[in-house]
N, C-alpha and C positions, 0 to 999 in steps of 0.2 A: 416625828414618826413617819409622816409623809411630806415630801418637799418637791415642789415643781420649780424648775429653774429655766427661765427663758423658753418655755414650751410653746411651740407653734404647730397647728394642724390645719390643713386645707382639705375640704371635701367638695368635689365637683367644682374646683377652681375657686370656691368661696373660702376665705380665711375664717375658720370657726373659732380657733384659739390663736391669739395674736401676741406672742412673746409674754406669756403670763408667768408670774412668780408668786408663790404663796406657800405657807407651811401649816400643817395640821399637827398639833401637839398631842402627846399621849394623854388619853382620858378626856379629850375634848369632844363636844358635839359641834361639829363644824358644818354649817348650813350654807348651801349654794343656792341662790335665787336668781331670777331673771326672767325676761320674756321668753316666749317660745322661740327656739332657734338661737338662743344666746350662747349655747355651748355647755350647758349644765351637764346633760347626760354624757356628752363627749368627754368632759373632764372626768366624770365618774369612771367611765370605761378605761381611761388611761391609767387609773390608779392601780388596777390589777393587770394592766397591759392587755386588756381585751382589744385595745387599740394602741397603736404605736405612733408617737409624735413624728412629724417631719423633721423637727429639730428641737434641741433642748434636752434636759435631763430630768428624770423622775426618780426620787429616792424613797425607798421604804426601809425604815430602820437602818439608814445609812448606806444601803446598797442601791446602785443605779440599775433599775430594771429594764431600761430601754434596750440595751444590747445584751441582756442576759440570755444564756442558753436555756433550752427547754427544761432540763432537770432542775436547774437553779430557780427558774421561774415558777415551776410547780411547787417547790419548797416555799417560796415567798407567798404564793397564792393560798397556801394553807393557813396563812395568817388572817385571811379575809372570809367573812360571811356576807351574803348578799340577799337583801329583801327586794324582790322584783316588784314592779309597779302593780301587776295584777295578781301578786302572790305566787303565780305559776305552779299551783298545786295540780297533781295528777288526779283527774276526776275519778278514775277507777280504783284508786287506793283510799283506804281510810285515813283519817287524820294521823293516827299512830304510824301507819305505814309510810305516809309522806314524810313525817319527821325523821323516821328511822333510815330513810334512803341514803343519806350521806355516810352514815355509819356502816351500812352494808357495802357501799361502794369503796370506801377508803380505809376500813379497818378489818381486822380479823376477830372481832369480838364475838362471843357466843350470843345466841338469841336472847338468853336471859339477861345478859349484861346490856345488850342493846335496848331491850324493853325497859330496863331499870333507868337507863340514861334518858330515854324518850319520856318516860313518865315524870322524871325530875324536871325536864324542861316544860312539859305541859303544866305541871303544878306551878312552876315559876310564873307562867303567863296566864294562870287562872283558866286553864283549858282541861282540867282533870276529868270533866264529865263528857268531853267531846271525842275521846280517843277512838271510839268505834264508829263514829259518824263519818259520812262521806262529805267532801267539800260542798256539794250541792245542798246538803242538809243544814248548813250553818250560815250565819250572816256574813256580809262582806268584811265587817270588822273582825270577826272571829277568824276568817280566812287569812287576813293580814297577820294576826297573831300566830296562826299556825305556820305561815311562811317565815315569821321571825323565829319561831321555835326551831324550824329546820335550819335557818341561817346560823344559829348559835350552837347547834348540836355538837359540832366539833370543837367548841370552845375557842372561837377565833379571837384575835386581839383587836380586830377592826371589823365593823359592820358597815356596809354600804347600803343606803336606803334610796331607792328610786321612786320618788313621789309616793311616800307611804300613806298619805291621807287622800290620794286621788280617788274620786268616785264615792267617797264616804260622806254621810251627813255630818253637820257640825258637831253634834254630841259625840258621835263615834270617833270623829277625827281627834277630838280632845282626849278621848280615852287612849287612842293610839299614842298621842303625845306623852301621856302619863306613863305608858308602858316604856317608851324610849328613855325617858328621864330615869325611871326605876332601873332599867338595864344598866345605865351609866353608873348610877349610885351604888347598886348592889354588886355589879360584876366588874366595874372599872373599864368597860369596853370603850374604845375610841370609835366614834360614830361620824360618818360623813353622810349628810342628808341633802338630796336634791329635791326641791319643792317649789311650787308656785304659791303655796299657802303661807303668806306672811304671818298670819295669826299663829300658825304652828311654829314657824321659824323663831318668832320672838319668845314663844313659850319654852322651847327646848334648847335653843342655841347658846353655846358659850361664845361663838362668834358667827357673824353672818357676812358672807361675801356675795356681792352682786356682780354678775357678768352682763355686759351689754356690748353687742357687736364684737364679741371675741375678746374684749378687754375687761379688766377688773376696774370697776368704778367706785367700789367701796369694800372695805374689809375691816369690820369693827365689832366689838361686843354689842348686844342688842340696844343697850341704853344709849350708846353713841351712834349706832346705825340710824335710829329714828330721828336723830338730830343732824344727820348728814346735810351738808349744804349743796351736795351734788343734785342738779336738777333732775337727772334721770332717776335717782333714788327717791327723791321727794314725789315725783310723779307716780312711781310704783307704789309707794306707801299710800298716797291719796286715793289711788284706784281701788284700794281695799279698805278705805275709810279709816286709815291709821294716820294720825297727825302727831307732830312732835310736841304739841301743847294740848294735852287732853287726857282722856281716860287711860290710855295705854301706860303712860309713865306713872299715873296714880295707882293703877291696879297691879302692874307688874313690878314696878320699882319703888313704890311707896313715896313718890314725889311728883310734883307738877312743874 
């Protein structure tokens, strides 16, 4: 569904992406991890061509978006929904109004049909009682779910998540993980998730790719990722108290 071929990007003379190649399959939850400055968010922005690579090709459903004209790019971007790091809700609008915004901007639906679709998404994300509240009246975890409801209101094929559990306590973070898994299972949405949270990555990912200094150092299913022999990967795992021989394999994969 998404494919990067030999993609390179420099910012302020620093090579942020260095000839990277990978593919995200339909229905996957593809997680990108790495230290700050590794190129995670830059990679995410390239997927909908919010940024353009210096060289290489990026394909979405078989179409190279790098040299695509504006009208074709807009058509491709309609396949994407985005959950921003801070949810990016408009504080002067209610929850229902925030979720409705993409429908008002991109469709000619009646108010009644818009509200019907909004309420369906709020129900899906267990926000049915929050519609008339303002963002300041609800918790950080609920705000993330509202942001997700808005991201999927146009029924995208792909959802991009930028640090979905950032700033949340561990219990709320795991609830957001459950929501993302539920979205994949119920709607078949392809998800690409950028995160520092390896606990989340292991819980939700079908594959985990680690970037380090602009290069891919690992790209594997979770069970293989935690067994990686790459020293950078192992250091990253150990920094979050995850080891290849311990509770993670027992709890998540049923083996030690």
